[in-house]
Steps between C-alpha positions, in 0.01 A plus 500: 500500500134415521223750450265501797139421415199665655250279677139613467351192669397686818339778294317245284385307808363823654319579175356150482376502861337841450323416173440126525462421873451133570630392159833316498780736398652442158873505433643838403410530132775536243270639231144632482398170335558329837192681636135494408342813352339586836832459678683713242241778528522499879880500487510787249297721735672389822705789644475690169644210302846518655515129588382397152759732350773353719397142423446530126663826397864393532547720807408828335648438155194336351433157360464627142703758311385858543510760222830686525340832594297337779810312622697826505226680696476205742876511558486875559187485718307721257215278385201648317134394504529357148764252624240304701405241232864420422584461868196279558598275207845465656349394833580830672148550637599731785671742261206474258259594780722795595493622139122467485465690830727773360281524190186518714650779712587695185148454365353606835718812500390590146137465614561723803674759280207492255243542777694792650530670158128448434413642844710811427340543158152457649573758771627749241187441290280546807673829579455622139132407511451674835671816369281491187180447700579789734601742223289778353414513129793731423740287706384192311554679169852591611561141619392357167767695316245655265391370162755323283632673186309245290175586683561873445569445127192281466277757675637784283432298187148407617415862584666647194763696692804574285715641778 
């Protein structure tokens, strides 16, 4: 029984015509070394790196060994942002870009959460300030909670009050 191979020649030809119109099309590369740096960079960004991954990434398994935890997450479809460099080294550019996008979304969400929390804190502070500004002297005294026990003790000592 023979294992069917996948032919990416049409995909590579479409990539080549889109990025290098007028230049004679190269043969389908077998490794990144078959392409110039410019060609590799264009290929890695073409359609989110899927073609480069298919050509050089051993059809989704990677061209270099992955750390066991990254390999396990890849197999289970549960990649993390920190897996991106390992995936990129293995030639799995599309997966690496997905991990980086996931990390960016998480960072964006943390920023949104921080801004919302700051807005709530600022609104509460504004309301406290407005209540203070609109309060009478006695209301402000009540709002302040009165003098601290240390301030009372210090005043008694300064004024010579024993009780």
